[in-house]
C-alpha positions, 0 to 999 in steps of 0.5 A: 778792123771791120768784118766786112766780107767783100765777096759775099756782098758782091755776090748779093749785088749780082757781081756788080762791082761798080754798084758796090763802089757806088753803094759804099760811097753813098754809105760812107757819105751818110753813115757818119752823119747818122752816127752823129745824129745818134750821139746828139740824140743820146746827149738829149736823152731822146731814145726815140730818135736813137731808135729811128736813127739806129733803125735807118743805119741798120738798114743801110749797113745790112747792104754790106756783109758786116754782121757785127756792125748790123748786130750791134745796131739791131741791139741798139735799136731794140734797147732804144725802142724799149726805152732801156736807157741803161743799155742804150749808151754802151750799145751806142758806143759799140755800134759807133765803133763797129760802124766807124770801122766799116766806114774806114774799111770801105773808104780804103780803095783796095778793099773794093777792088777785085782780089786779083788786082 
């Protein structure tokens, strides 16, 4: 389960519900690819690429009020930037799980609908 907060995200977007839907669609279309890129970079031992992908994905994820996913990507980004291989693998697994949960959550049409519908 994701810690995504629709109401806070919508407030951040000025109450623009169609924009929220559009951003969620863009995010879900690209975030899976970014997770694959992180895992591929891990398999190659390329922590610089892990850093770049984690940084980019963190920025995209921060659009949504999902603090656990953002924090996990921030931790992964920092570990990869410092070259801390021992921390990168478990942090990548944690980030993958939290971002995947957010993706699944955002793909549920009921999640993006107003609470009174």
